[in-house]
DOMIDREN-890551 format. One record per atom (N, C-alpha, C): x, y, z; atom name; residue in one letter. Coordinates in steps of 0.02 Angstrom, whole numbers, plus 50000, padded with zeros to 5 digits. Example, Ala and Ser with C-alpha at 12.3 -4.5 7.8 and 13.67 -1.06 7.14 Angstrom:
<site <50660,49716,50390>,'N','A'>
<site <50615,49775,50390>,'CA','A'>
<site <50660,49835,50390>,'C','A'>
<site <50642,49888,50354>,'N','S'>
<site <50684,49947,50357>,'CA','S'>
<site <50645,50002,50394>,'C','S'>
END
This chain:
<site <50579,51127,50872>,'N','P'>
<site <50627,51074,50890>,'CA','P'>
<site <50599,51026,50943>,'C','P'>
<site <50623,50966,50942>,'N','C'>
<site <50601,50915,50989>,'CA','C'>
<site <50657,50900,51038>,'C','C'>
<site <50670,50946,51083>,'N','L'>
<site <50727,50939,51127>,'CA','L'>
<site <50708,50917,51197>,'C','L'>
<site <50643,50913,51212>,'N','D'>
<site <50623,50892,51278>,'CA','D'>
<site <50572,50835,51273>,'C','D'>
<site <50568,50797,51327>,'N','E'>
<site <50524,50738,51326>,'CA','E'>
<site <50451,50755,51317>,'C','E'>
<site <50428,50809,51347>,'N','A'>
<site <50358,50828,51340>,'CA','A'>
<site <50338,50837,51267>,'C','A'>
<site <50382,50868,51228>,'N','T'>
<site <50369,50879,51157>,'CA','T'>
<site <50368,50813,51119>,'C','T'>
<site <50418,50771,51130>,'N','V'>
<site <50421,50708,51092>,'CA','V'>
<site <50365,50661,51113>,'C','V'>
<site <50345,50663,51176>,'N','R'>
<site <50288,50622,51198>,'CA','R'>
<site <50224,50646,51163>,'C','R'>
<site <50213,50711,51160>,'N','A'>
<site <50152,50738,51130>,'CA','A'>
<site <50150,50727,51054>,'C','A'>
<site <50207,50735,51021>,'N','R'>
<site <50209,50731,50948>,'CA','R'>
<site <50218,50660,50920>,'C','R'>
<site <50252,50617,50958>,'N','V'>
<site <50269,50552,50931>,'CA','V'>
<site <50246,50494,50975>,'C','V'>
<site <50270,50490,51035>,'N','L'>
<site <50260,50431,51077>,'CA','L'>
<site <50187,50418,51094>,'C','L'>
<site <50150,50470,51114>,'N','L'>
<site <50080,50459,51131>,'CA','L'>
<site <50037,50443,51070>,'C','L'>
<site <50037,50484,51018>,'N','P'>
<site <49992,50469,50962>,'CA','P'>
<site <50012,50407,50922>,'C','P'>
<site <50075,50395,50912>,'N','A'>
<site <50096,50341,50868>,'CA','A'>
<site <50110,50275,50904>,'C','A'>
<site <50124,50278,50968>,'N','C'>
<site <50145,50217,51004>,'CA','C'>
<site <50097,50197,51060>,'C','C'>
<site <50082,50243,51104>,'N','A'>
<site <50040,50228,51162>,'CA','A'>
<site <49966,50226,51145>,'C','A'>
<site <49941,50279,51114>,'N','Q'>
<site <49870,50282,51098>,'CA','Q'>
<site <49852,50236,51041>,'C','Q'>
<site <49901,50211,51006>,'N','A'>
<site <49889,50162,50953>,'CA','A'>
<site <49873,50094,50985>,'C','A'>
<site <49882,50089,51050>,'N','G'>
<site <49864,50028,51086>,'CA','G'>
<site <49919,49978,51096>,'C','G'>
<site <49980,49997,51082>,'N','C'>
<site <50035,49948,51088>,'CA','C'>
<site <50082,49961,51147>,'C','C'>
<site <50100,50022,51158>,'N','H'>
<site <50151,50037,51210>,'CA','H'>
<site <50124,50087,51261>,'C','H'>
<site <50065,50073,51287>,'N','S'>
<site <50036,50114,51340>,'CA','S'>
<site <50054,50085,51408>,'C','S'>
<site <50036,50120,51460>,'N','A'>
<site <50048,50094,51528>,'CA','A'>
<site <50007,50031,51540>,'C','A'>
<site <49946,50030,51513>,'N','A'>
<site <49902,49973,51522>,'CA','A'>
<site <49920,49913,51480>,'C','A'>
<site <49948,49925,51421>,'N','K'>
<site <49966,49871,51375>,'CA','K'>
<site <50035,49887,51346>,'C','K'>
<site <50086,49865,51381>,'N','A'>
<site <50154,49881,51361>,'CA','A'>
<site <50185,49822,51323>,'C','A'>
<site <50172,49820,51259>,'N','E'>
<site <50202,49767,51217>,'CA','E'>
<site <50278,49770,51225>,'C','E'>
<site <50309,49712,51227>,'N','A'>
<site <50381,49706,51236>,'CA','A'>
<site <50405,49742,51299>,'C','A'>
<site <50360,49747,51349>,'N','D'>
<site <50375,49781,51412>,'CA','D'>
<site <50395,49854,51401>,'C','D'>
<site <50368,49885,51350>,'N','L'>
<site <50388,49953,51332>,'CA','L'>
<site <50329,50001,51341>,'C','L'>
<site <50332,50039,51396>,'N','D'>
<site <50281,50089,51411>,'CA','D'>
<site <50307,50157,51387>,'C','D'>
<site <50277,50183,51334>,'N','L'>
<site <50296,50248,51307>,'CA','L'>
<site <50245,50302,51323>,'C','L'>
<site <50200,50286,51368>,'N','E'>
<site <50148,50333,51388>,'CA','E'>
<site <50166,50371,51452>,'C','E'>
<site <50191,50336,51501>,'N','T'>
<site <50206,50365,51566>,'CA','T'>
<site <50266,50412,51560>,'C','T'>
<site <50264,50470,51594>,'N','P'>
<site <50322,50516,51592>,'CA','P'>
<site <50386,50483,51616>,'C','P'>
<site <50442,50516,51603>,'N','D'>
<site <50509,50492,51619>,'CA','D'>
<site <50530,50432,51575>,'C','D'>
<site <50510,50435,51512>,'N','V'>
<site <50528,50382,51464>,'CA','V'>
<site <50603,50373,51460>,'C','V'>
<site <50640,50428,51453>,'N','A'>
<site <50713,50423,51446>,'CA','A'>
<site <50745,50389,51506>,'C','A'>
<site <50724,50408,51565>,'N','A'>
<site <50752,50378,51626>,'CA','A'>
<site <50739,50303,51628>,'C','A'>
<site <50680,50281,51607>,'N','R'>
<site <50663,50210,51608>,'CA','R'>
<site <50700,50170,51554>,'C','R'>
<site <50711,50200,51496>,'N','L'>
<site <50739,50163,51440>,'CA','L'>
<site <50815,50161,51438>,'C','L'>
<site <50848,50205,51475>,'N','R'>
<site <50921,50211,51472>,'CA','R'>
<site <50958,50145,51484>,'C','R'>
<site <50934,50105,51529>,'N','D'>
<site <50970,50044,51547>,'CA','D'>
<site <50937,49981,51519>,'C','D'>
<site <50890,49989,51474>,'N','L'>
<site <50856,49931,51446>,'CA','L'>
<site <50883,49913,51377>,'C','L'>
<site <50877,49848,51361>,'N','T'>
<site <50896,49824,51295>,'CA','T'>
<site <50835,49792,51262>,'C','T'>
<site <50841,49778,51199>,'N','S'>
<site <50786,49747,51162>,'CA','S'>
<site <50767,49680,51193>,'C','S'>
<site <50702,49663,51189>,'N','V'>
<site <50680,49598,51213>,'CA','V'>
<site <50683,49546,51157>,'C','V'>
<site <50698,49567,51097>,'N','H'>
<site <50703,49520,51041>,'CA','H'>
<site <50764,49476,51051>,'C','H'>
<site <50757,49410,51049>,'N','P'>
<site <50812,49365,51064>,'CA','P'>
<site <50876,49376,51023>,'C','P'>
<site <50869,49392,50959>,'N','S'>
<site <50928,49399,50918>,'CA','S'>
<site <50963,49467,50925>,'C','S'>
<site <50936,49511,50966>,'N','C'>
<site <50969,49576,50975>,'CA','C'>
<site <50961,49600,51047>,'C','C'>
<site <50966,49553,51094>,'N','A'>
<site <50956,49568,51165>,'CA','A'>
<site <51008,49615,51194>,'C','A'>
<site <51063,49626,51159>,'N','T'>
<site <51114,49672,51184>,'CA','T'>
<site <51106,49743,51155>,'C','T'>
<site <51058,49752,51112>,'N','Q'>
<site <51046,49817,51080>,'CA','Q'>
<site <51012,49865,51129>,'C','Q'>
<site <51045,49920,51148>,'N','P'>
<site <51015,49967,51195>,'CA','P'>
<site <50956,50004,51164>,'C','P'>
<site <50902,50011,51202>,'N','L'>
<site <50843,50046,51177>,'CA','L'>
<site <50857,50120,51168>,'C','L'>
<site <50895,50149,51214>,'N','L'>
<site <50907,50221,51213>,'CA','L'>
<site <50978,50236,51234>,'C','L'>
<site <51016,50268,51190>,'N','V'>
<site <51084,50290,51205>,'CA','V'>
<site <51083,50366,51203>,'C','V'>
<site <51083,50398,51262>,'N','P'>
<site <51080,50471,51263>,'CA','P'>
<site <51134,50503,51220>,'C','P'>
<site <51114,50548,51176>,'N','G'>
<site <51161,50582,51132>,'CA','G'>
<site <51177,50545,51068>,'C','G'>
<site <51150,50485,51059>,'N','D'>
<site <51168,50445,51000>,'CA','D'>
<site <51106,50409,50971>,'C','D'>
<site <51070,50444,50930>,'N','A'>
<site <51010,50416,50899>,'CA','A'>
<site <51026,50355,50856>,'C','A'>
<site <51083,50355,50823>,'N','A'>
<site <51102,50300,50778>,'CA','A'>
<site <51117,50235,50816>,'C','A'>
<site <51129,50239,50880>,'N','A'>
<site <51142,50180,50921>,'CA','A'>
<site <51082,50160,50963>,'C','A'>
<site <51028,50197,50957>,'N','S'>
<site <50968,50185,50998>,'CA','S'>
<site <50918,50143,50959>,'C','S'>
<site <50905,50083,50985>,'N','F'>
<site <50860,50036,50951>,'CA','F'>
<site <50790,50066,50942>,'C','F'>
<site <50767,50106,50989>,'N','L'>
<site <50702,50139,50983>,'CA','L'>
<site <50698,50180,50918>,'C','L'>
<site <50751,50216,50903>,'N','V'>
<site <50753,50257,50842>,'CA','V'>
<site <50761,50212,50781>,'C','V'>
<site <50805,50163,50784>,'N','L'>
<site <50817,50119,50728>,'CA','L'>
<site <50753,50083,50706>,'C','L'>
<site <50712,50061,50755>,'N','K'>
<site <50649,50027,50738>,'CA','K'>
<site <50602,50073,50699>,'C','K'>
<site <50601,50137,50716>,'N','T'>
<site <50556,50183,50681>,'CA','T'>
<site <50581,50199,50610>,'C','T'>
<site <50645,50187,50598>,'N','L'>
<site <50674,50200,50532>,'CA','L'>
<site <50676,50137,50489>,'C','L'>
<site <50656,50080,50518>,'N','G'>
<site <50659,50017,50482>,'CA','G'>
<site <50729,49990,50476>,'C','G'>
<site <50773,50010,50521>,'N','L'>
<site <50843,49989,50520>,'CA','L'>
<site <50859,49941,50577>,'C','L'>
<site <50811,49899,50596>,'N','Q'>
<site <50819,49854,50653>,'CA','Q'>
<site <50859,49791,50637>,'C','Q'>
<site <50882,49784,50576>,'N','R'>
<site <50928,49730,50555>,'CA','R'>
<site <50907,49660,50579>,'C','R'>
<site <50848,49638,50560>,'N','G'>
<site <50826,49571,50576>,'CA','G'>
<site <50801,49562,50647>,'C','G'>
<site <50794,49615,50684>,'N','C'>
<site <50770,49612,50753>,'CA','C'>
<site <50698,49635,50756>,'C','C'>
<site <50653,49592,50734>,'N','G'>
<site <50582,49608,50735>,'CA','G'>
<site <50563,49654,50678>,'C','G'>
<site <50503,49682,50684>,'N','D'>
<site <50476,49724,50632>,'CA','D'>
<site <50489,49798,50646>,'C','D'>
<site <50485,49837,50593>,'N','A'>
<site <50489,49910,50602>,'CA','A'>
<site <50428,49934,50641>,'C','A'>
<site <50435,49989,50674>,'N','M'>
<site <50380,50017,50714>,'CA','M'>
<site <50364,50088,50691>,'C','M'>
<site <50303,50107,50696>,'N','P'>
<site <50245,50065,50712>,'CA','P'>
<site <50231,50016,50655>,'C','P'>
<site <50197,49961,50672>,'N','P'>
<site <50187,49908,50622>,'CA','P'>
<site <50150,49930,50560>,'C','P'>
<site <50107,49980,50566>,'N','D'>
<site <50071,50003,50507>,'CA','D'>
<site <50111,50054,50467>,'C','D'>
<site <50171,50071,50491>,'N','G'>
<site <50214,50118,50456>,'CA','G'>
<site <50189,50189,50457>,'C','G'>
<site <50140,50202,50500>,'N','D'>
<site <50107,50267,50501>,'CA','D'>
<site <50144,50317,50545>,'C','D'>
<site <50206,50330,50529>,'N','L'>
<site <50246,50379,50565>,'CA','L'>
<site <50273,50428,50512>,'C','L'>
<site <50256,50490,50520>,'N','R'>
<site <50277,50540,50470>,'CA','R'>
<site <50351,50555,50477>,'C','R'>
<site <50384,50577,50424>,'N','P'>
<site <50455,50593,50427>,'CA','P'>
<site <50471,50643,50483>,'C','P'>
<site <50428,50692,50494>,'N','E'>
<site <50442,50741,50547>,'CA','E'>
<site <50437,50709,50616>,'C','E'>
<site <50398,50656,50624>,'N','Q'>
<site <50395,50620,50688>,'CA','Q'>
<site <50459,50580,50699>,'C','Q'>
<site <50483,50549,50646>,'N','R'>
<site <50547,50512,50652>,'CA','R'>
<site <50604,50560,50669>,'C','R'>
<site <50603,50617,50636>,'N','R'>
<site <50654,50668,50647>,'CA','R'>
<site <50650,50694,50719>,'C','R'>
<site <50590,50704,50744>,'N','C'>
<site <50579,50728,50812>,'CA','C'>
<site <50608,50679,50863>,'C','C'>
<site <50594,50616,50854>,'N','L'>
<site <50620,50565,50900>,'CA','L'>
<site <50696,50564,50900>,'C','L'>
<site <50726,50564,50841>,'N','A'>
<site <50799,50563,50836>,'CA','A'>
<site <50830,50626,50865>,'C','A'>
<site <50798,50682,50854>,'N','E'>
<site <50822,50746,50880>,'CA','E'>
<site <50823,50746,50957>,'C','E'>
<site <50770,50719,50986>,'N','W'>
<site <50764,50715,51059>,'CA','W'>
<site <50819,50670,51088>,'C','W'>
<site <50828,50611,51058>,'N','V'>
<site <50879,50565,51084>,'CA','V'>
<site <50948,50596,51078>,'C','V'>
<site <50962,50629,51023>,'N','T'>
<site <51026,50663,51013>,'CA','T'>
<site <51038,50717,51064>,'C','T'>
<site <50985,50751,51085>,'N','A'>
<site <50991,50806,51134>,'CA','A'>
<site <50997,50781,51206>,'C','A'>
<site <50982,50718,51218>,'N','L'>
<site <50986,50691,51286>,'CA','L'>
<site <51058,50689,51310>,'C','L'>
<site <51068,50704,51372>,'N','E'>
<site <51135,50701,51402>,'CA','E'>
<site <51141,50637,51442>,'C','E'>
<site <51200,50609,51442>,'N','D'>
<site <51212,50547,51478>,'CA','D'>
<site <51214,50559,51553>,'C','D'>
END
């Protein structure tokens, strides 16, 4: 199970987002650093930087379906930019891991 940040960082965020060169501490596309620990704490109060969905919260603890971070990985961003990662190279178990972690987060 992916119930803690260390697991989701190791299985999803680092290999698919940070080490891919897009969302690292050194190069945080869309101001999104998914490499540095405490991802949940940083994303809780942030919204999308995409102009047409600037009110969309990146992370809603306990609610993966309302979390833009999860929606982008599922291709459900509804006209708010592209699905992530851009090459679509995220396995179903990685998507599941991310959603499971967000669902397990407490507010």
